[in-house]
KELO-812038 format. One record per residue (C-alpha): x, y, z; residue number from 1. Coordinates in Angstrom, 2 decimals, padded with zeros to 5 digits. Layout:
(atom (X; Y; Z); NUM)
...
end
This chain:
(atom (013.12; -017.91; 011.17); 1)
(atom (010.33; -018.10; 013.08); 2)
(atom (009.98; -016.09; 016.79); 3)
(atom (006.85; -016.93; 018.65); 4)
(atom (005.42; -014.94; 021.78); 5)
(atom (004.21; -018.18; 023.96); 6)
(atom (001.80; -016.24; 026.08); 7)
(atom (001.07; -012.70; 024.83); 8)
(atom (-000.50; -011.21; 021.97); 9)
(atom (001.86; -008.47; 021.53); 10)
(atom (-000.58; -006.49; 019.90); 11)
(atom (-002.31; -005.82; 023.22); 12)
(atom (000.34; -006.04; 025.37); 13)
(atom (002.88; -003.86; 023.20); 14)
(atom (001.11; -002.42; 020.56); 15)
(atom (002.44; 001.23; 021.37); 16)
(atom (006.31; 000.31; 021.38); 17)
(atom (006.10; -002.56; 018.34); 18)
(atom (008.57; -000.47; 016.42); 19)
(atom (011.02; -002.14; 019.03); 20)
(atom (010.62; -005.39; 017.45); 21)
(atom (011.48; -004.19; 013.71); 22)
(atom (015.48; -005.89; 014.26); 23)
(atom (013.57; -008.90; 014.45); 24)
(atom (011.26; -008.31; 011.55); 25)
(atom (014.45; -007.97; 009.41); 26)
(atom (015.30; -011.59; 010.21); 27)
(atom (012.25; -013.75; 010.22); 28)
(atom (008.50; -013.96; 011.43); 29)
(atom (007.02; -013.04; 014.58); 30)
(atom (004.07; -014.96; 016.06); 31)
(atom (002.04; -014.35; 019.54); 32)
(atom (-000.36; -016.32; 020.96); 33)
(atom (-002.56; -015.36; 024.52); 34)
(atom (-003.03; -018.39; 026.61); 35)
(atom (-006.47; -018.48; 026.03); 36)
(atom (-005.97; -019.65; 022.49); 37)
(atom (-004.56; -022.87; 023.49); 38)
(atom (-007.25; -025.69; 023.96); 39)
(atom (-004.58; -027.82; 025.60); 40)
(atom (-000.99; -028.88; 025.45); 41)
(atom (-001.56; -030.95; 022.66); 42)
(atom (-002.89; -027.75; 020.85); 43)
(atom (-000.12; -025.79; 022.22); 44)
(atom (002.82; -028.08; 020.54); 45)
(atom (001.01; -027.96; 017.24); 46)
(atom (000.83; -023.98; 017.46); 47)
(atom (004.42; -023.57; 018.91); 48)
(atom (005.87; -026.52; 016.43); 49)
(atom (007.50; -024.29; 014.24); 50)
(atom (009.18; -021.74; 016.24); 51)
(atom (012.82; -021.29; 016.20); 52)
(atom (012.88; -018.74; 019.44); 53)
(atom (009.88; -018.61; 021.95); 54)
(atom (009.52; -015.61; 023.99); 55)
(atom (007.83; -016.26; 027.58); 56)
(atom (006.46; -013.90; 029.80); 57)
(atom (003.85; -014.31; 032.41); 58)
(atom (003.28; -017.83; 031.99); 59)
(atom (005.17; -021.17; 033.04); 60)
(atom (006.01; -023.10; 029.75); 61)
(atom (005.01; -026.29; 030.15); 62)
(atom (007.96; -029.05; 030.14); 63)
(atom (005.62; -031.19; 028.63); 64)
(atom (005.43; -028.78; 025.77); 65)
(atom (009.25; -027.54; 026.05); 66)
(atom (009.85; -031.64; 025.27); 67)
(atom (008.06; -031.64; 022.02); 68)
(atom (009.21; -028.71; 020.75); 69)
(atom (012.45; -030.02; 018.47); 70)
(atom (012.77; -026.99; 016.65); 71)
(atom (013.23; -024.47; 019.30); 72)
(atom (017.02; -023.05; 019.08); 73)
(atom (016.60; -020.18; 022.28); 74)
(atom (014.19; -019.05; 024.93); 75)
(atom (014.24; -015.50; 025.59); 76)
(atom (012.44; -014.53; 029.13); 77)
(atom (010.47; -011.07; 029.22); 78)
(atom (012.15; -010.38; 032.68); 79)
(atom (014.20; -012.09; 035.15); 80)
(atom (013.77; -014.67; 037.67); 81)
(atom (013.31; -017.15; 034.47); 82)
(atom (013.44; -020.40; 035.94); 83)
(atom (009.74; -019.61; 037.52); 84)
(atom (008.72; -019.87; 033.93); 85)
(atom (010.91; -021.98; 032.14); 86)
(atom (012.29; -025.42; 033.26); 87)
(atom (016.24; -024.46; 033.05); 88)
(atom (017.71; -028.14; 033.51); 89)
(atom (015.43; -029.18; 030.54); 90)
(atom (016.83; -026.35; 028.55); 91)
(atom (020.33; -027.49; 029.39); 92)
(atom (020.04; -030.48; 028.67); 93)
(atom (018.48; -029.83; 024.72); 94)
(atom (021.09; -027.04; 024.33); 95)
(atom (018.62; -024.67; 024.38); 96)
(atom (019.80; -021.12; 026.02); 97)
(atom (017.84; -018.78; 028.06); 98)
(atom (018.27; -014.93; 027.65); 99)
(atom (016.28; -012.74; 030.31); 100)
(atom (015.90; -009.03; 030.50); 101)
(atom (017.35; -007.37; 033.47); 102)
(atom (016.81; -003.91; 035.70); 103)
(atom (013.98; -003.02; 032.58); 104)
(atom (011.59; -001.68; 035.28); 105)
(atom (013.21; -001.66; 038.99); 106)
(atom (011.63; 002.43; 039.40); 107)
(atom (008.16; 000.99; 038.19); 108)
(atom (008.39; -002.17; 040.77); 109)
(atom (009.44; 000.49; 043.38); 110)
(atom (006.59; 002.65; 042.89); 111)
(atom (004.33; 000.21; 042.79); 112)
(atom (005.27; -001.44; 046.13); 113)
(atom (005.00; 002.08; 047.95); 114)
(atom (001.58; 003.01; 046.23); 115)
(atom (000.34; -000.27; 047.43); 116)
(atom (001.84; 000.55; 050.77); 117)
(atom (-000.16; 003.95; 051.09); 118)
(atom (-003.38; 002.45; 049.85); 119)
(atom (-003.44; 000.36; 052.59); 120)
(atom (-002.52; 002.79; 054.74); 121)
(atom (-005.02; 005.19; 053.88); 122)
(atom (-007.79; 002.40; 053.27); 123)
(atom (-008.33; 003.42; 050.05); 124)
(atom (-009.66; 000.44; 048.19); 125)
(atom (-012.04; -000.32; 051.29); 126)
(atom (-013.39; 003.80; 051.26); 127)
(atom (-013.69; 003.22; 047.18); 128)
(atom (-015.73; 000.27; 047.81); 129)
(atom (-017.74; 001.88; 050.51); 130)
(atom (-018.48; 005.19; 048.23); 131)
(atom (-019.25; 002.95; 045.07); 132)
(atom (-021.75; 001.11; 047.34); 133)
(atom (-023.41; 004.12; 047.93); 134)
(atom (-022.71; 004.67; 051.62); 135)
(atom (-020.87; 008.42; 052.85); 136)
(atom (-019.54; 006.87; 056.54); 137)
(atom (-015.90; 007.16; 057.82); 138)
(atom (-016.19; 004.26; 059.96); 139)
(atom (-013.48; 001.93; 060.00); 140)
(atom (-011.57; 004.21; 057.38); 141)
(atom (-009.26; 005.29; 059.93); 142)
(atom (-005.46; 005.31; 058.10); 143)
(atom (-002.13; 005.22; 058.95); 144)
(atom (000.99; 007.42; 057.60); 145)
(atom (004.24; 006.13; 056.26); 146)
(atom (005.80; 009.49; 057.00); 147)
(atom (005.46; 008.36; 061.00); 148)
(atom (006.17; 004.75; 060.49); 149)
(atom (008.47; 002.25; 060.30); 150)
(atom (009.16; 000.17; 056.97); 151)
(atom (010.89; -002.73; 056.57); 152)
(atom (013.03; -003.85; 053.42); 153)
(atom (013.62; -007.63; 052.97); 154)
(atom (015.59; -007.79; 050.13); 155)
(atom (017.98; -004.45; 048.95); 156)
(atom (019.51; -005.20; 045.71); 157)
(atom (018.02; -002.22; 042.94); 158)
(atom (014.62; -002.70; 043.73); 159)
(atom (014.52; -002.97; 047.59); 160)
(atom (017.05; 000.21; 047.86); 161)
(atom (014.85; 002.49; 045.55); 162)
(atom (012.01; 001.54; 047.89); 163)
(atom (013.70; 002.39; 050.97); 164)
(atom (014.93; 005.18; 049.63); 165)
(atom (011.58; 006.58; 048.94); 166)
(atom (009.96; 005.26; 052.16); 167)
(atom (012.86; 007.46; 053.56); 168)
(atom (011.46; 010.39; 051.57); 169)
(atom (008.29; 010.13; 053.11); 170)
(atom (009.70; 010.67; 056.43); 171)
(atom (009.72; 006.98; 057.49); 172)
(atom (012.36; 005.32; 059.68); 173)
(atom (013.76; 002.79; 057.24); 174)
(atom (015.20; -001.10; 058.48); 175)
(atom (016.25; -003.63; 056.16); 176)
(atom (017.18; -007.03; 055.81); 177)
(atom (020.24; -008.86; 053.08); 178)
(atom (022.68; -011.20; 053.05); 179)
(atom (024.35; -008.63; 050.68); 180)
(atom (024.34; -005.26; 052.47); 181)
(atom (023.59; -001.91; 050.47); 182)
(atom (026.11; 000.40; 052.51); 183)
(atom (024.83; 003.24; 050.90); 184)
(atom (021.47; 003.16; 052.18); 185)
(atom (022.67; 004.03; 056.17); 186)
(atom (024.81; 006.45; 054.50); 187)
(atom (022.02; 008.13; 052.42); 188)
(atom (018.93; 007.49; 054.22); 189)
(atom (019.68; 005.96; 057.79); 190)
(atom (018.80; 002.53; 057.15); 191)
(atom (019.73; 000.35; 059.76); 192)
(atom (020.30; -003.59; 058.84); 193)
(atom (019.06; -005.53; 061.51); 194)
(atom (017.43; -009.81; 061.98); 195)
(atom (014.44; -010.84; 059.70); 196)
(atom (013.14; -011.89; 063.06); 197)
(atom (013.59; -007.95; 064.38); 198)
(atom (012.09; -006.59; 061.10); 199)
(atom (009.01; -008.60; 061.14); 200)
(atom (008.56; -007.81; 064.63); 201)
(atom (009.21; -003.83; 064.62); 202)
(atom (007.80; -002.54; 061.65); 203)
(atom (004.63; -001.02; 060.49); 204)
(atom (005.37; -001.97; 056.58); 205)
(atom (007.42; -004.98; 055.47); 206)
(atom (008.02; -004.86; 051.65); 207)
(atom (009.59; -007.93; 049.94); 208)
(atom (011.84; -007.80; 047.07); 209)
(atom (014.01; -011.06; 046.92); 210)
(atom (015.01; -013.17; 043.84); 211)
(atom (013.74; -016.73; 044.28); 212)
(atom (016.79; -018.96; 045.25); 213)
(atom (017.32; -022.34; 047.27); 214)
(atom (017.98; -020.24; 050.00); 215)
(atom (015.15; -017.50; 049.91); 216)
(atom (012.18; -020.44; 048.70); 217)
(atom (009.99; -020.34; 051.89); 218)
(atom (012.01; -017.99; 053.70); 219)
(atom (009.42; -016.12; 054.79); 220)
(atom (007.45; -018.61; 057.11); 221)
(atom (004.56; -018.91; 059.58); 222)
(atom (007.01; -017.90; 062.40); 223)
(atom (008.04; -014.87; 061.02); 224)
(atom (004.52; -013.85; 060.00); 225)
(atom (003.39; -014.59; 063.20); 226)
(atom (005.68; -011.88; 064.66); 227)
(atom (004.01; -009.16; 062.70); 228)
(atom (001.96; -006.67; 064.40); 229)
(atom (-001.54; -006.98; 064.06); 230)
(atom (-001.70; -003.10; 062.61); 231)
(atom (000.90; -004.02; 060.16); 232)
(atom (000.86; -004.98; 056.78); 233)
(atom (002.84; -007.04; 053.91); 234)
(atom (003.54; -005.69; 050.51); 235)
(atom (004.82; -008.81; 048.07); 236)
(atom (005.72; -007.75; 044.36); 237)
(atom (008.94; -010.06; 044.06); 238)
(atom (008.44; -013.95; 044.27); 239)
(atom (005.48; -015.86; 045.85); 240)
(atom (007.21; -018.95; 046.62); 241)
(atom (009.40; -016.76; 048.94); 242)
(atom (006.12; -016.99; 051.59); 243)
(atom (003.96; -019.21; 053.03); 244)
(atom (000.74; -018.15; 051.51); 245)
(atom (-001.32; -020.34; 053.71); 246)
(atom (-000.17; -018.87; 056.85); 247)
(atom (-000.38; -015.78; 055.68); 248)
(atom (-004.10; -016.00; 055.23); 249)
(atom (-005.42; -017.26; 058.07); 250)
(atom (-002.91; -014.77; 059.60); 251)
(atom (-005.12; -011.95; 057.22); 252)
(atom (-008.63; -013.78; 057.74); 253)
(atom (-008.28; -013.98; 061.12); 254)
(atom (-007.15; -010.09; 061.40); 255)
(atom (-004.13; -010.56; 063.03); 256)
(atom (-002.07; -008.89; 060.55); 257)
(atom (-004.19; -005.53; 058.90); 258)
(atom (-003.28; -005.89; 055.40); 259)
(atom (-001.36; -007.21; 052.41); 260)
(atom (-000.95; -006.19; 048.65); 261)
(atom (-000.08; -009.00; 046.69); 262)
(atom (001.31; -008.63; 043.03); 263)
(atom (002.79; -012.60; 042.74); 264)
(atom (001.27; -015.74; 043.36); 265)
(atom (002.65; -019.53; 043.92); 266)
(atom (000.12; -020.08; 040.68); 267)
(atom (-000.37; -017.60; 037.92); 268)
(atom (-003.05; -017.61; 036.54); 269)
(atom (-004.47; -017.74; 039.97); 270)
(atom (-007.18; -020.32; 040.28); 271)
(atom (-008.21; -020.64; 044.00); 272)
(atom (-009.14; -016.57; 044.68); 273)
(atom (-009.29; -017.11; 048.28); 274)
(atom (-006.68; -015.19; 049.78); 275)
(atom (-006.94; -012.67; 047.03); 276)
(atom (-011.00; -012.09; 047.70); 277)
(atom (-010.28; -011.09; 051.66); 278)
(atom (-011.44; -007.33; 052.35); 279)
(atom (-007.84; -006.35; 053.83); 280)
(atom (-006.32; -007.76; 050.46); 281)
(atom (-005.44; -005.80; 047.71); 282)
(atom (-004.51; -008.47; 045.13); 283)
(atom (-002.98; -007.17; 041.46); 284)
(atom (-002.24; -009.58; 038.13); 285)
(atom (001.74; -009.35; 038.37); 286)
(atom (001.55; -006.02; 037.26); 287)
(atom (004.12; -004.40; 039.40); 288)
(atom (006.93; -003.86; 036.11); 289)
(atom (003.97; -002.86; 033.94); 290)
(atom (004.12; 000.58; 033.02); 291)
(atom (004.66; 002.27; 029.68); 292)
(atom (008.26; 003.12; 030.06); 293)
(atom (009.10; 000.07; 031.62); 294)
(atom (007.37; -002.29; 029.18); 295)
(atom (008.98; -000.66; 026.13); 296)
(atom (012.35; -000.87; 027.93); 297)
(atom (011.55; -004.55; 028.33); 298)
(atom (010.50; -005.33; 024.72); 299)
(atom (013.74; -003.86; 023.47); 300)
(atom (016.33; -005.45; 025.83); 301)
(atom (014.38; -008.57; 025.07); 302)
(atom (015.27; -008.00; 021.32); 303)
(atom (018.84; -007.54; 021.92); 304)
(atom (019.05; -010.21; 023.85); 305)
(atom (017.85; -012.16; 021.16); 306)
(atom (020.27; -010.31; 018.54); 307)
(atom (023.14; -011.02; 020.85); 308)
(atom (022.31; -014.98; 020.41); 309)
(atom (021.35; -014.89; 016.42); 310)
(atom (024.80; -012.95; 016.21); 311)
(atom (026.81; -014.93; 018.44); 312)
end
């Protein structure tokens, strides 16, 4: 049996926790490729043709490649939201099960969202760029405080609920939106559920924690974004497809929204960096989950998922 990590060099990304792969090494051989190693889709097929199991992490597996891999019996996605990266209908038609790894890094993502919000609030990246350019000037660096703000959370599953609790612990009043309410949040930290319209109109910070579904795709549209206060900031560590990024770009470019922290994008790897290059945007390469603890947990849960398939 041959297991191949489709888009990650395991020595580079999991070098400190490769011991988690030992149960799989006893079952077969393990290979891995960084995306840069593929010349084109034909080369991708050639490199993956002997794989019985594919592990997909950070990039979409092209459907035309999947269709040309007759040996593949199982695909493991490193995370949740596999449909963003794998053609699920094609897998279903070919009877290829797709495994996921749930709740491996909720706290890591929640901490990242708060960290990004705080960096925007205190203009840390702008101050850093200024000092590195040889300036010692506080002009334009006046910050705000989360502790005196209204912090909005859209989506209150495990990650969103953690963000609400952490923002409240910093002193913020918290508003939330979700069709499935976490009834413990109002009791624990005074979070008030409200409409999306009220949340976007009222909050100083809006942090998105939505799964991508037919309902949430495009939910954060131009009308909602346009309701944000000029002093407000948006944080997205969930799914880019829930947001109208073109409208967001225009609002940020024109200063009608103070800033945004973005860790997810409609196309990954990003090819058009126009939005990322705006001075009022913190742009990161899908790393909200990427801590030593979370990454080990992700690999461990993914190995367990593959083993369940092999033993089924």
